[in-house]
N, C-alpha and C positions, 0 to 999 in steps of 0.2 A: 550778510551780501548772498545773493541768490545766483543761479547759473545764469538768468537773464540779465542781470546787473552785469556780470562778468562779459558776457557775448556783446551787450551795448559798449562796454570800455575796449574791447578787442575791434568793434566796428570803427571805432572813432580813432583807432591808432593810423599813423602815417602807412602806407602802403609796405615799406621795408619791415616795420615792426610787426605787421600783419603776416608778412611772409616769415619771420623768425617763430613768430608763435604757431604758424602751420607746421614748421620744420620741426619743432619740438613734439607736436602732437603726433606728426608722421614717425617721429623716431620712437615715441613711446609704444604708438600701436605695433610696431616691429618686434620690441623688444618684451619678452616674456613678463607679465604682470608680477609673478612671483619666482621665486627659484623652484627648480622640481625638487621633490623630497628625495632627500638622502638614503641611499641603500644601506641600511644596516649589514654590516659585515661581521661573522663570527669567525674567530681563528679555529682552524682544523684542531681536532682533539690531540692530534700527535705534537703540533706546535705549541698549543697549550700547555700540556704535560711537559714540554721542554723549557718554557719559560717560566711557569708559575713558581717553583721552588726559588728562584733566583728573585723574583717580584717581592713573595712573600718574606724572604730572608731581608731584602734590602728594605722594605716597609715594616718590619716586625713591630717596631715600637707604635706606629701608627695604629696597627690591627690590634695591639694590645690596648692602646688608649678607647679605641671604640669598643672593644668587648667591655671594657670596665665601664664605660658610660652607658653601655645597653645594660648591663647588669644594675646600674644604681637607678636607671629609669623604670626598669620591669615591674609590674604590679607585685607585691608580694602577698603569698596565700596562707592564710593561717587558720 
């Protein structure tokens, strides 16, 4: 279906339905098409140093398993 086909279909609609189509597109033109990009925020060094030990302690097993997987996938040199 082409844009011309859609336009012809809209022209054949009753006036009330054409107003609904117009209202829909008017509303879409006012709204942003895409979300604005999110800003990446970094923790201040002091805050990171404050929370990092607890984070690594809490997730110790996860980091151990990730390191183990990394070692098993690393190419060996001989």
